[in-house]
N, C-alpha and C positions, 0 to 999 in steps of 0.2 A: 585756598590752589590750588589742594589735592585731585579736591574734585572733578571728574576725568566730564562727565557733562557741563560742568562751565568751559573749559578746556573746547569741546567741542562748538558750546557756541560762539569763542571766540574764533573760532573756524568760519564758522560762517556769516557774522555780524563781518569778518573781516576778509573774508573774501567779493563779500557787494562793496565795501568801501574801496577793497582794490581796485575791482573792476570802472568804480565810478573814475577811481585815481587815473585807472589806465586811459582813459579814455578827454581824459583831461591833456594826459602826456604828449597823445597825437596833436592838438593840435598848438598845443605850446611848441614841438619841435616843427609841426609844419607851417605855423602861422605867425609861434614868436609872440604869444598873452597868451595869459591863462583867458581861458573860455569861461565863463561860472552862470552858463546856462544849461551845462550839462546836466544839473540834479533835477532840472523843471523835464529837458529830454526823458530822462529816465520815469519821471511822474507820469507826463502825458504817454508815455507805451503802457505803464500798467494802470492807468485809469484808463486812460482810451478801450483799451481790451477787456477788463471788465466789465465796464458800461455796456458797450456792442455785447458783452454775453450774456451781463442781465437783464439791461432794459431791453435790448436790442435782439434777446434770443437767438444770438449767431451763436453757430460753434465755436466751441472752444478754443482749437486749432489755428480756425479763421480770425478770431479774433484776436488772438496772441500773435500773428502774422501783421494784422493788420494794424496793430498794436506798435510795432519795433517801424515798419513803415511809415505811421504817422511820426513818432521820432527822427527816423532818417530825413526826412522830407525836411522837417522844422531846421534840423541842423548845418540840412545842404541849403534854407533859404534863408539860414541867419547868413551865412559866409556869402551870398550873389547878392542876395537885397539889403543887409545890412553894413557888416563887415568892411565887403568889396567899397562898396559906394559910401560908407563913410573914409576909409581908409584913401580913396582916391580925390575926395576935396581937404583932406587935412593932413597927406602927407603919410608916412608909414607909421609913424610913431604909435609908442601904444597905447597909451591913456584915451586917445578918440575909441580907439576898438575898446577896449576894456569898459566905458560910459557905456559901449551901443550894447554887447553882449548883457550887460546887468542891466539894463531896461529892457530886452528880452528876455530877460528871466522874470521877469513880472509880467508882461505883456506874455507869455506861454502859461505862469500861472495863475492870473487871472479871468485869461482865456479858456486853460479848460476849466476851470468853476463854474464858467456860464454853460460851454458848453455838456461838461459830464458832471454835472452837479456839484454842491460843497458840500454832503457828508461823504468819509470814512467807506468806500469797498473792500472789500475783499479779493482779493490777487486770485487772479485764475489758476486751475493746477492741471498740466497737461499728461502727467501722465503720475496714476493712482497706486503704485506700491507701497510696502511697510506696513508700517514702521517692524524695526529689528531691536531686538535685544541683548546687548553683551556683556554681564553682566549689570551693574549699575546704571551702564548707561543705554539712552533710548536714541534711536536712531530714525529720523523720517524718512522718507523717500523724496519729500521737498529739498533737505538737507545731501544729501548725497547727488542731488542733479543741481543746485544750486554749487557746490565743489567741486564736482566732475566738473559742470560747466565751465568756470574760472579756470580751473586746470588749460580745460582746451583749448577757451579763447585767451591766455595768455600763452600756451607752447604757439600756438596760431599766428600771434602776432609778432612772435620773436622770430618765428623762421619767417613769417612776408619780411619785416622790417630785415634782415642780413642777408635773405636768400634772394629774392626779389629785384627786378629795376626801380621799382616804384617807390618801393620801399626804400632803397639811396636814393632816390630822386626826393623821397619825403627831410631827409637828414640834410643833404645840400642846401634843399631849398631854406629850409628853415634856419643854418647855422649864417646864410649871407645870402638876403632875399635877391640885393641886388645885382651882386656879383650871380647869380643863377639864374638872372632875367639877360646879363648881359653874355653870357654865356649856348643864350636862348633857347635854357630849358621852360619849361610849361610851367610857371610857377603859378599860375590860377587855375590850372588843372590840380596839379597836386596840393592847392590848397583844400580845393573845393574838394578832392577825396578825403586829406584828413579832417573834414567838417563832417561830410558822409562816414565814412569809420566810426569817426569819435561817438555819433549821435546811433550807429547799429547798436555798439557794446555798449552806448548810456541805457538803450531801448532794453537789452537783453537784459544788463543788470535788474533795469528795474522791476521787469516780468519775474527773475529767476526768487527777486526777495520780497516782494509783495506777497507772495505766498504768507512769508512768515510774521506777516504787520499788521497789512494791510495797507492801504493807499490811498491818502486824500490831495485836493490840490493842492494844499499847503505843505505835503513831504517834500517838494521839488527843491526849495531854501534849504530846508537842515543836509537834505543830499545834498549840496553844492559843497552846506561847509565841509561836512567829514568828508568829502572826496578830495577837497583843495589842501585839506588838514593830511589826510595821508599823503597826499605827493611828496607836500613840505617836507613829511617826516623822511617818505622811501628815498627821495631822488627822483633824476633824471635818468645818473648814466648809465641804469642797463631797464631791461624793457622790463624783469618782475619787481623793479627796485617799488614801484606804485601799489607794487603785494604786499612786503614786506613792510612798507607804513598802513597798512592798512590791518597789518594784523594786532602790530604795536597799538592801534587806535581801539579796534575790538578788543583787544586786553585790556586797555584802559576802563571803555566801555562797562564787561562785565568786573571788571573787579575791583573796580576806584569805590563799587558804594559800598563794600564790606566793610571795607574801611577808614571811607572820610563821608556813607552817608548819600543821602539822595542827590544834594549839589557834587558828590564828588566825581563825577565824569565831567562834566563842563568845566570845572575846577582844575584839571587833571590834561583835561585836554588843550583846555587858555594856555596853562603853566609851559606846559611841551611846548607848544606852538611857539610860544614866544623864547624859551630857550635858544628852539632850531633857530628859530628868525635872529637871534642875535648873534650865536655862536659857529654855530653851521647851519646858512637858510643854504647851502646848496643837497642838504638831504643829506641823508645816512650811505648813498653811491652816487657819486660825484664822475661826471665826465673826467677821464684822463687826458690831457693833453702833451703829446710827445712834441717836443723840439728838436 
């Protein structure tokens, strides 16, 4: 655990996990349930951008922009055509919405495989610079872009949530949707904004991480699971809590194989998830309520 190159890997993986968890957090706050289609949003952005750049010969910058746009549109349609319609007919309970977005997960995954192909594709890189060597540590340009972008996104979302009227309305709607509607707050618009913003963040996360690992149509399910677990570990009490959960999960992914073999990461992640569900379901950072 003293190898700085491994800790750099923790930072890379943890940044990605944290971004996926942040996208989860926004829909959880704004809509009151876990949107399990977050991983496929990230996947369809990265896979779509790579397919457009490689197969259609579209310039990389335009392909990346279109990839993010695909994720945002799919996320918005999830709220407008699936979640909103399901909750209109079944009430505001969480279970129907959870079932609906789980179905969206597999629909987006299979749809991406049909449209963009089944083979994995390399992620697209917009900025090509580096790598640099600092002693025994090699830092690539994609690592710098991933970590720096993660920091910027978390800072921007934190400021937006605390300083903007829309960010404060998002928390109000999430705390009590019925009361917010009675007060005349634009519940539908705020919930749609939460979905669109989560799709944007998930899409950016997929584009930033795909150059490190590549992307396939099956990547969405795995990314959904790790993002959910990062949020469970970090909690929802602070905007940056998902990043802490992502870094913890990243450390497990990197260091567990050295001590527990190839099955170590999976075993440790499931064990820690079980412990958090049993003893601290609110995560490391929970919201403090003053009475």
